[in-house]
VMD Tcl script that draws the C-alpha trace (Angstrom):
set ca {
  {43.21 52.02 -45.98}
  {43.72 48.87 -44.22}
  {45.99 46.44 -46.44}
  {45.13 42.51 -45.79}
  {48.34 40.78 -43.81}
  {47.59 37.24 -45.96}
  {47.12 38.74 -49.84}
  {47.89 41.78 -49.78}
  {44.18 43.75 -50.72}
  {43.52 47.09 -49.61}
  {40.98 49.38 -49.68}
  {39.00 52.70 -48.69}
  {36.24 50.56 -46.15}
  {37.66 48.93 -42.92}
  {37.21 45.59 -43.31}
  {34.99 42.88 -40.71}
  {36.39 41.97 -37.62}
  {39.23 38.35 -37.45}
  {39.13 36.51 -34.05}
  {43.00 36.23 -32.90}
  {40.52 32.84 -31.58}
  {38.43 32.12 -33.65}
  {34.57 31.71 -32.05}
  {33.97 28.55 -32.29}
  {38.01 27.56 -29.62}
  {35.06 29.83 -27.38}
  {33.87 33.65 -26.44}
  {35.73 36.23 -23.49}
  {35.58 39.76 -22.79}
  {38.32 41.04 -23.87}
  {38.87 39.46 -26.76}
  {41.57 39.76 -29.73}
  {40.41 40.82 -32.99}
  {42.08 42.41 -36.12}
  {40.75 44.68 -38.59}
  {44.07 43.88 -41.55}
  {42.67 40.43 -42.90}
  {39.73 41.77 -45.71}
  {36.60 40.14 -46.09}
  {37.97 37.89 -48.80}
  {40.57 36.11 -46.77}
  {38.59 35.95 -43.67}
  {36.05 34.19 -45.68}
  {38.51 31.62 -47.16}
  {39.98 30.38 -43.53}
  {35.85 30.49 -41.91}
  {34.92 27.52 -43.88}
  {38.02 25.87 -45.74}
  {40.32 25.65 -42.53}
  {38.02 26.30 -39.71}
  {35.02 24.91 -40.44}
  {36.93 21.28 -40.34}
  {39.54 21.97 -37.96}
  {35.83 22.40 -35.64}
  {34.17 19.43 -36.62}
  {37.83 17.23 -36.65}
  {40.25 17.93 -34.59}
  {41.08 16.55 -31.39}
  {40.32 19.68 -30.42}
  {36.81 19.11 -31.57}
  {36.80 16.32 -29.10}
  {37.58 19.06 -26.60}
  {34.83 21.35 -26.95}
  {32.37 18.99 -25.91}
  {33.31 19.36 -22.44}
  {33.04 23.85 -23.13}
  {29.65 23.15 -24.34}
  {31.36 24.00 -27.70}
  {29.59 22.22 -29.93}
  {25.55 20.74 -30.08}
  {25.07 16.70 -30.62}
  {23.86 17.28 -33.33}
  {27.46 18.41 -34.57}
  {29.40 14.91 -34.39}
  {26.09 13.30 -37.44}
  {28.30 15.89 -39.84}
  {32.20 14.47 -38.23}
  {33.70 11.97 -41.02}
  {36.85 11.33 -39.72}
  {36.80 11.08 -36.04}
  {36.22 6.74 -35.05}
  {35.17 6.60 -31.60}
  {34.31 2.78 -30.61}
  {33.39 0.24 -28.25}
  {37.02 -0.70 -25.54}
  {35.58 -2.16 -23.16}
  {35.45 -6.58 -24.07}
  {31.88 -7.80 -24.71}
  {29.73 -8.67 -27.71}
  {29.39 -4.68 -28.66}
  {34.01 -4.35 -28.59}
  {34.42 -1.83 -31.73}
  {31.40 -1.12 -32.24}
  {30.83 3.07 -33.66}
  {30.12 5.66 -31.52}
  {28.58 9.42 -31.09}
  {30.34 11.73 -28.74}
  {28.30 14.98 -27.80}
  {28.06 16.90 -24.62}
  {27.27 15.57 -21.08}
  {27.49 16.88 -18.27}
  {27.22 13.97 -15.93}
  {30.06 12.11 -16.94}
  {33.29 13.36 -15.92}
  {34.84 14.89 -19.13}
  {32.14 15.85 -20.44}
  {31.68 13.73 -22.75}
  {29.23 11.58 -23.40}
  {28.83 8.54 -25.62}
  {25.91 7.68 -27.72}
  {24.90 4.35 -30.11}
  {23.78 4.65 -33.18}
  {21.78 1.16 -35.03}
  {24.35 -1.29 -36.51}
  {25.44 -4.39 -37.95}
  {28.17 -6.82 -37.13}
  {29.20 -9.30 -39.32}
  {31.93 -11.29 -39.01}
  {32.80 -14.04 -41.29}
  {34.29 -18.32 -40.14}
  {37.87 -17.47 -40.44}
  {37.22 -13.95 -38.83}
  {38.44 -13.18 -35.43}
  {37.02 -10.15 -35.23}
  {33.37 -8.03 -36.47}
  {33.36 -5.57 -38.74}
  {30.49 -2.94 -37.39}
  {28.83 -0.83 -40.77}
  {26.25 1.85 -39.69}
  {23.35 2.49 -42.56}
  {25.34 4.81 -43.50}
  {28.21 2.52 -43.98}
  {26.51 -0.01 -45.27}
  {27.33 -0.79 -49.68}
  {27.28 -4.34 -52.30}
  {31.46 -3.96 -51.61}
  {30.07 -5.25 -47.91}
  {27.58 -7.28 -49.23}
  {29.80 -9.63 -51.64}
  {32.54 -10.04 -48.25}
  {29.82 -12.12 -46.72}
  {30.52 -15.57 -46.98}
  {28.48 -19.24 -46.18}
  {28.06 -19.24 -42.96}
  {28.51 -15.67 -41.73}
  {26.91 -14.40 -38.21}
  {25.45 -11.11 -38.19}
  {24.79 -9.75 -35.63}
  {22.61 -6.08 -34.98}
  {22.42 -3.04 -32.35}
  {19.37 -1.34 -31.95}
  {16.66 -0.59 -29.68}
  {13.98 -1.43 -31.48}
  {12.80 -3.54 -33.99}
  {12.39 -0.72 -35.75}
  {15.46 -0.04 -36.35}
  {17.15 -3.18 -36.97}
  {14.31 -3.16 -40.12}
  {16.61 -0.13 -41.54}
  {19.49 -1.99 -41.44}
  {18.20 -5.58 -42.65}
  {16.09 -3.35 -45.42}
  {19.20 -1.67 -46.55}
  {20.65 -4.82 -46.73}
  {18.20 -5.91 -49.00}
  {19.01 -2.86 -51.60}
  {21.80 -4.28 -52.13}
  {21.03 -8.14 -53.11}
  {21.42 -9.57 -49.72}
  {20.16 -12.75 -51.03}
  {17.59 -16.00 -49.53}
  {20.80 -18.87 -50.70}
  {23.76 -17.31 -47.54}
  {23.14 -18.95 -44.55}
  {23.24 -16.31 -41.97}
  {22.80 -16.48 -38.32}
  {21.93 -13.37 -36.44}
  {22.14 -11.99 -32.63}
  {20.85 -9.68 -31.22}
  {21.96 -7.20 -28.05}
  {21.20 -4.66 -26.35}
  {23.38 -1.82 -25.85}
  {25.36 -1.19 -22.56}
  {24.55 0.65 -19.63}
  {28.19 2.21 -19.57}
  {31.20 1.70 -21.92}
  {34.38 3.05 -22.76}
  {35.88 4.38 -26.34}
  {38.53 4.31 -27.80}
  {38.97 7.63 -30.49}
  {40.81 8.62 -33.45}
  {41.66 11.76 -35.61}
  {44.02 12.34 -37.90}
  {45.76 16.24 -38.03}
  {46.30 16.89 -41.73}
  {47.08 19.86 -44.26}
  {44.22 21.43 -43.82}
  {44.41 21.91 -39.71}
  {47.69 22.69 -39.82}
  {47.53 25.64 -41.96}
  {44.55 26.33 -39.22}
  {46.85 26.16 -36.70}
  {49.69 28.31 -38.79}
  {46.36 30.67 -39.43}
  {45.82 31.20 -35.01}
  {49.81 31.50 -34.72}
  {49.73 34.64 -37.68}
  {47.08 36.40 -35.57}
  {48.27 36.61 -32.63}
  {51.71 37.73 -34.14}
  {49.69 40.38 -36.20}
  {48.05 41.67 -32.67}
  {51.05 41.70 -31.41}
  {52.79 43.69 -33.94}
  {49.15 46.83 -33.79}
  {48.48 45.59 -36.97}
  {51.37 46.85 -38.30}
  {51.44 45.89 -42.88}
  {55.09 47.47 -43.29}
  {56.63 45.01 -40.23}
  {53.50 41.58 -40.87}
  {53.59 42.09 -45.24}
  {58.24 41.83 -45.25}
  {58.97 39.00 -47.42}
  {60.39 36.84 -44.27}
  {57.00 35.93 -43.62}
  {55.83 35.33 -47.06}
  {56.06 31.58 -46.70}
  {53.94 30.79 -44.03}
  {50.95 33.51 -45.57}
  {51.94 31.64 -48.69}
  {50.33 28.63 -46.74}
  {47.93 29.78 -44.42}
  {46.46 31.75 -46.86}
  {47.15 29.89 -50.40}
  {48.14 26.54 -49.36}
  {51.15 26.52 -50.79}
  {54.13 24.02 -49.77}
  {57.11 25.35 -47.97}
  {60.70 24.78 -48.62}
  {60.27 23.37 -44.47}
  {57.77 22.41 -42.07}
  {56.45 24.74 -40.30}
  {53.70 23.85 -38.04}
  {55.62 20.97 -35.23}
  {53.46 19.99 -33.03}
  {55.13 19.53 -28.99}
  {54.68 16.75 -26.33}
  {52.93 18.91 -23.90}
  {52.84 23.15 -22.95}
  {56.59 24.54 -22.33}
  {55.91 28.04 -21.35}
  {58.58 29.07 -18.51}
  {56.26 30.52 -16.50}
  {57.29 34.14 -14.75}
  {55.04 34.54 -12.84}
  {53.64 31.17 -11.46}
  {49.45 32.77 -10.84}
  {49.55 31.66 -15.08}
  {50.94 28.69 -13.30}
  {47.69 27.13 -15.41}
  {44.89 28.10 -17.01}
  {41.73 26.25 -17.70}
  {41.08 27.24 -21.97}
  {44.19 28.45 -24.30}
  {47.66 30.47 -23.93}
  {49.62 31.44 -27.02}
  {52.77 33.42 -26.94}
  {54.70 34.35 -29.26}
  {58.26 35.78 -29.49}
  {61.46 35.66 -30.99}
  {63.99 32.03 -30.37}
  {67.36 32.34 -28.35}
  {69.52 32.98 -32.32}
  {67.14 36.46 -32.23}
  {66.52 34.34 -36.13}
  {63.45 33.16 -35.90}
  {60.20 33.92 -35.40}
  {57.83 31.43 -33.63}
  {54.80 31.81 -32.06}
  {53.80 28.31 -29.09}
  {50.12 27.61 -28.87}
  {48.01 25.61 -26.24}
  {44.74 24.56 -27.12}
  {42.28 23.31 -24.54}
  {45.38 22.78 -22.36}
  {45.37 19.63 -24.49}
  {47.30 20.03 -27.84}
  {50.22 22.09 -28.17}
  {52.48 22.90 -31.17}
  {54.97 25.45 -31.66}
  {54.62 27.44 -35.08}
  {57.28 28.82 -37.29}
  {56.37 32.02 -38.34}
  {59.79 33.15 -40.25}
  {63.57 31.91 -40.20}
  {66.55 34.57 -40.78}
  {64.76 37.39 -40.27}
  {67.17 40.20 -42.20}
  {64.38 42.94 -40.63}
  {65.49 45.42 -39.00}
  {65.41 43.98 -35.72}
  {62.52 44.58 -33.04}
  {61.81 43.49 -29.59}
  {58.55 40.72 -29.61}
  {57.83 38.95 -26.44}
  {54.53 38.64 -26.17}
  {51.55 35.73 -24.40}
  {48.04 35.66 -24.11}
  {46.20 33.34 -22.19}
  {42.11 32.83 -23.07}
  {40.61 31.68 -19.63}
  {36.60 29.50 -19.19}
  {37.12 29.53 -15.27}
  {37.17 34.07 -15.85}
  {35.75 33.92 -19.41}
  {38.46 36.18 -20.30}
  {41.20 36.95 -22.94}
  {44.64 38.90 -21.05}
  {47.89 39.13 -21.88}
  {50.58 37.20 -18.95}
  {54.24 37.32 -18.06}
  {55.36 34.18 -20.31}
  {58.91 33.39 -21.79}
  {58.34 32.35 -25.46}
  {60.39 30.09 -26.92}
  {63.74 30.36 -24.84}
}
mol new
graphics top color blue
foreach p $ca { graphics top sphere $p radius 0.5 }
foreach p [lrange $ca 0 end-1] q [lrange $ca 1 end] { graphics top cylinder $p $q radius 0.2 }
display resetview
C-alpha cells in the first residue's frame, strides 16, 4: 500500500504519478515520476504552487524561449512587469511577453493599448491600460495635465476614452492630447518577484527529487528530520530557519567535463561537508539556481547519498550525471 511522503496518507490503490520536474518546465524522455504522493497533495501542489510558479516566476519568462508557454498566458500574468526601456515617447509603456522565434532571446514584446498621464510638475509618465484605469487615477489629474495614447487604431483609443468617461473624466479638465504609434523595435525591462509560494514550489522539486533518489523509501522520507521541509511545502508552515536560498550561479563541481553544460535543468542532492545536513541544488533553465536545505542535523542511521540528474532540451532526455554536490 502506498504512503504519501507529504501528508502520510495510506491507500490500498496506487497514487497518481507525480513528476519530479513538472510538465510546465518541459517534457523529457525517461522523465522522473513518483508514486508516493497522494492525489490530494498532487492536486494541491498543481493549484496552489505550480500554477503560480509557472505564470509569475523568473522561470516563467524563460518558458517563452522554449515554447512552453503561449502568448495568451501573458494576459493572465499579474506579478511580472515588462516595460519599454528605450528613451523616447514610449519609455515606461507596458508590454506583454510572448514566444518569438525570430528574436535572439526567443522572447518577443507585444504592445497593448494604453494611455500615459503626466501632471505639470511630474518628470515621468504614468502608463495605464484599460484594466488599470480606476477612479483613483482620474482623481490624480490636475489642470494642465498631459495625456498621450499608445494605440494602433481609433477603436483602441476610443475604448480607453470610453473608460475614462465612465470614471467621470469631465470636460472641465484641461488636457492636451498627443498620439503616438508603437516603435518597430524596443528593449524592455522585466521585473518579477519571488514570493512564499514560489519558494515552497522550489522546495517541493527538491524533496521530490530526494524521494526519487531514495527510491521512494518512505521509512526514510517520513523521518522527523524532514518534517520542516515537508510541512513547509504541504502546509505553508513557517520554518525556524530558511529552507530555500538563492545561489548567484550554478555551482556544481563537475567530475566529467562532458556534463559541463546542460541546456535545461540540473538537480543534485547529497550531504554537505559535515555529513549532517542534506541539501539539494537546482539550476532551472541555466537561469536561476537555488539551494534547498532538506534537513538539518540528520539523527537517524547515516546512509550514502550523492546523485544528480540533467534534463536537457537539446536531447529531450532526463539522465543521471556524475557530479559532486555541496562540496
